[in-house]
C-alpha positions as CSV (number, residue, x, y, z in Angstrom):
1,M,0.0,0.0,0.0
2,S,1.5,3.3,-1.0
3,S,2.2,5.9,1.6
4,G,0.2,9.2,1.2
5,P,0.0,12.5,3.1
6,D,-1.3,12.7,6.7
7,L,-5.1,13.2,7.3
8,Y,-4.4,16.6,8.9
9,L,-1.6,18.8,10.1
10,V,-1.3,20.7,13.4
11,C,-0.3,24.3,13.3
12,K,2.6,24.8,15.7
13,S,1.6,28.4,16.4
14,C,-2.2,28.1,17.3
15,G,-2.6,24.3,17.5
16,A,-5.4,24.2,15.0
17,E,-5.9,21.1,12.8
18,V,-5.6,22.1,9.1
19,S,-5.6,20.4,5.7
20,P,-2.4,18.8,4.6
21,Y,-2.9,20.4,1.1
22,I,-2.2,24.0,2.3
23,T,1.0,25.7,3.1
24,E,-0.2,28.4,5.6
25,C,-2.5,28.2,8.6
26,P,-5.9,29.8,7.7
27,Y,-6.4,30.8,11.4
28,C,-3.1,32.5,12.3
29,G,-1.3,32.7,8.9
30,T,1.8,30.8,10.1
31,R,3.6,28.9,7.4
32,I,3.1,25.2,8.0
33,Q,5.1,23.6,5.1
34,K,7.2,24.7,2.2
35,R,5.3,22.9,-0.5
36,A,1.9,21.1,-0.6
37,P,1.7,17.6,-2.2
38,K,0.6,17.5,-5.9
39,L,-2.8,16.0,-6.8
40,D,-3.7,13.7,-9.7
41,R,-6.7,14.5,-11.8
42,G,-8.8,12.3,-9.6
43,G,-7.8,14.2,-6.5
44,V,-5.4,11.5,-5.3
45,P,-1.8,12.6,-4.4
46,K,0.8,11.3,-6.8
47,A,2.9,8.5,-5.5
48,S,6.6,9.1,-5.5
49,K,8.4,7.2,-8.3
50,K,11.2,5.1,-7.2
51,A,14.2,4.9,-9.4
52,K,14.7,1.5,-10.9
53,R,17.9,-0.1,-9.8
54,S,19.9,-1.5,-12.7
55,R,21.2,-5.0,-12.1
56,P,24.7,-5.8,-13.4
57,Q,24.6,-8.3,-16.2
58,L,27.3,-10.9,-16.9
59,P,28.1,-12.1,-20.4
60,R,26.7,-15.5,-21.4
61,L,28.7,-18.5,-20.4
62,R,30.6,-20.4,-23.1
63,P,29.9,-24.1,-23.5
64,G,31.7,-26.0,-20.8
65,E,32.5,-22.9,-18.8
66,I,31.9,-22.8,-15.0
67,P,30.7,-19.5,-13.5
68,G,33.7,-17.7,-12.0
69,I,36.3,-19.9,-13.7
70,R,37.8,-19.2,-17.1
71,A,37.3,-22.1,-19.6
72,D,40.5,-23.9,-20.7
73,R,41.5,-23.6,-24.3
74,R,41.5,-26.8,-26.3
75,A,44.9,-28.2,-27.0
76,W,45.4,-28.7,-30.7
77,A,49.2,-28.7,-31.3
78,V,49.9,-31.8,-29.3
79,W,47.1,-33.7,-31.1
80,L,48.7,-32.8,-34.3
81,L,51.9,-34.4,-33.1
82,V,49.9,-37.5,-32.3
83,L,47.7,-37.7,-35.4
84,V,50.5,-37.2,-38.0
85,P,52.5,-40.3,-36.9
86,I,49.3,-42.4,-36.9
87,I,48.4,-41.3,-40.4
88,A,52.0,-42.0,-41.5
89,T,51.8,-45.5,-40.0
90,L,48.6,-46.3,-41.8
91,T,50.1,-44.9,-45.0
92,L,53.2,-47.1,-44.6
93,Q,50.9,-50.1,-44.2
94,V,49.5,-49.5,-47.6
95,R,52.8,-48.3,-49.2
96,P,55.6,-50.2,-47.5
97,V,58.1,-49.0,-50.2
98,W,57.8,-45.5,-48.7
99,L,59.4,-46.7,-45.5
100,A,62.9,-45.8,-46.8
101,E,61.9,-42.2,-47.1
102,F,61.0,-42.1,-43.4
103,T,64.3,-43.8,-42.3
104,Y,67.3,-41.9,-41.0
105,G,70.6,-43.5,-40.4
106,A,74.0,-44.5,-41.7
107,G,74.0,-44.2,-45.5
108,L,70.7,-42.3,-45.4
109,D,72.1,-39.2,-43.9
110,D,70.1,-36.6,-45.8
111,P,69.3,-33.8,-43.2
112,W,65.6,-33.6,-44.1
113,R,65.2,-37.3,-42.9
114,A,65.8,-36.1,-39.4
115,F,62.3,-34.5,-39.6
116,T,60.4,-37.3,-41.4
117,S,61.9,-40.1,-39.4
118,V,60.3,-39.0,-36.1
119,F,56.9,-39.7,-37.6
120,A,57.6,-43.3,-38.8
121,Y,57.1,-46.4,-36.7
122,T,57.1,-50.1,-37.6
123,S,56.7,-51.4,-34.0
124,S,53.2,-50.8,-32.7
125,G,54.3,-51.2,-29.0
126,Y,57.1,-48.6,-29.5
127,E,54.6,-46.2,-31.2
128,A,51.9,-46.6,-28.5
129,V,54.3,-45.9,-25.6
130,T,55.9,-42.9,-27.4
131,L,52.7,-41.3,-28.6
132,A,51.0,-41.8,-25.2
133,A,53.9,-39.9,-23.5
134,I,53.9,-37.2,-26.1
135,A,50.1,-36.8,-25.8
136,L,50.2,-36.6,-21.9
137,F,53.2,-34.3,-21.3
138,G,52.7,-32.3,-24.5
139,W,49.1,-31.6,-23.5
140,L,50.3,-30.4,-20.0
141,M,52.9,-28.2,-21.6
142,E,50.4,-26.7,-24.0
143,K,48.1,-25.9,-21.1
144,R,50.9,-24.1,-19.3
145,H,52.5,-22.1,-22.1
146,G,50.4,-22.4,-25.2
147,W,50.4,-24.2,-28.5
148,W,54.0,-23.3,-29.4
149,A,55.6,-25.1,-26.4
150,P,55.0,-28.7,-27.4
151,L,55.9,-28.0,-31.0
152,F,59.2,-26.3,-30.0
153,I,60.1,-29.2,-27.6
154,F,59.3,-31.7,-30.3
155,L,61.6,-30.1,-32.8
156,V,64.5,-29.6,-30.5
157,C,64.3,-32.9,-28.6
158,G,62.8,-35.2,-31.3
159,V,64.3,-33.9,-34.6
160,G,67.4,-32.6,-32.9
161,G,67.9,-35.9,-31.1
162,A,67.6,-37.9,-34.4
163,Y,70.1,-35.5,-36.2
164,F,72.6,-35.8,-33.3
165,A,72.4,-39.6,-33.2
166,V,73.1,-39.9,-37.0
167,E,75.2,-37.0,-38.0
168,V,77.4,-36.8,-34.8
169,L,77.5,-40.3,-33.5
170,G,76.7,-42.3,-36.7
171,E,73.7,-44.2,-35.5
172,G,72.5,-47.0,-37.8
173,I,68.8,-46.6,-37.9
174,V,66.6,-43.9,-36.3
175,R,62.8,-43.9,-36.4
176,G,60.2,-42.6,-34.1
177,A,60.2,-39.8,-31.5
178,N,61.4,-41.3,-28.3
179,G,63.7,-38.3,-27.9
180,A,60.7,-36.0,-28.2
181,A,58.7,-38.0,-25.6
182,L,61.6,-37.9,-23.1
183,G,62.0,-34.2,-23.8
184,M,58.3,-33.4,-23.1
185,L,58.5,-35.4,-19.9
186,A,61.7,-33.7,-18.7
187,A,60.5,-30.2,-19.7
188,W,57.2,-30.6,-17.8
189,T,58.9,-32.1,-14.7
190,M,61.6,-29.4,-14.1
191,R,59.2,-26.8,-12.9
192,D,57.9,-29.0,-10.1
193,V,61.4,-30.3,-9.3
194,L,62.7,-26.7,-9.0
195,G,59.6,-25.7,-7.0
196,R,60.1,-28.4,-4.4
197,R,63.7,-27.5,-4.0
198,A,62.5,-23.9,-3.2
199,G,59.9,-25.2,-0.7
200,R,56.8,-24.9,-2.9
201,E,54.1,-27.5,-2.7
202,D,52.3,-29.1,-5.7
203,D,50.1,-32.1,-6.4
204,S,52.4,-33.7,-9.1
205,D,53.1,-37.4,-8.9
206,L,56.8,-37.4,-9.7
207,L,57.2,-41.1,-8.8
208,G,54.7,-41.9,-11.6
209,V,56.7,-39.6,-13.9
210,L,59.9,-41.4,-13.0
211,A,58.3,-44.7,-13.9
212,I,57.2,-43.4,-17.3
213,A,60.7,-42.0,-17.9
214,A,62.3,-45.4,-17.1
215,V,60.0,-47.1,-19.7
216,L,61.0,-44.5,-22.3
217,V,64.7,-44.9,-21.6
218,L,64.4,-48.7,-21.9
219,L,62.5,-48.6,-25.3
220,P,65.7,-49.2,-27.4
221,L,66.0,-52.6,-25.7
222,A,62.6,-53.5,-27.0
223,S,62.7,-52.0,-30.5
224,T,65.7,-51.7,-32.8
225,E,64.3,-48.6,-34.5
226,A,64.3,-46.6,-31.2
227,S,67.6,-44.8,-30.8
228,G,69.0,-44.7,-27.3
229,I,71.3,-41.8,-28.3
230,A,68.3,-39.8,-29.6
231,G,66.4,-40.5,-26.4
232,I,69.2,-39.4,-24.1
233,F,69.8,-36.3,-26.2
234,G,66.1,-35.5,-26.1
235,G,65.9,-36.0,-22.3
236,V,68.9,-33.8,-21.6
237,A,67.6,-31.1,-24.0
238,G,64.3,-31.3,-22.2
239,L,65.8,-30.7,-18.9
240,V,67.5,-27.6,-20.2
241,L,64.3,-26.4,-21.8
242,G,62.4,-27.2,-18.6
243,V,64.6,-24.8,-16.6
244,L,64.0,-22.1,-19.2
245,F,60.2,-22.7,-19.3
246,A,60.1,-22.6,-15.5
247,R,61.1,-18.9,-15.7
248,L,58.4,-18.1,-18.2
249,R,55.0,-16.8,-17.1
250,E,52.4,-19.5,-17.4
251,R,49.2,-19.1,-19.3
């Protein structure tokens, strides 16, 4: 119910009861109020209009976004590094004669083979372990620093490891990216290792990471196309890159 004026006013000078719609007392002439209330056409006083309070409006949530939390960007670079070797493997199943173009080693020391060889596998077990490690730690690195991080690590540790194994140490056959897998693992781990040395706490399972690293290091014993030299080079390069990445601002 809207609040209106009082039924009558009392003059402070003579004490008479007067109408609330006048400004001066008709008996003594004393001014009672500065302004009388306005009347509508029907003789009813106008109700005071309350200013509408504007409510702040938030933008619409994106699909999969939780209120108050920024949605994570989808990782695409690391899945590119996983899908290309799978497509290459399926292609080599159809065209086995192309395997020579994806092989890097003694007598096949064309520098461009250092790039193509990291996408070729003939052992399904070697490929599954390597790509699983690249997918896991490459995805974690892409979440931290963006799409360029796993691509850069892959080139330095994977392609660089293959080139070092053949051109510097004369490795016989190099295929696959075990160097890139160890590089991804080492680069991701260094931030938490340095953080724990500085007294910072985290929820990383470094024992599980150590077990995966041991499997990757032992891959050359299970597959002749996996180069131990390329793996060691990739792991060491990953440790160096991990120290540099730990100094960068995370996304």
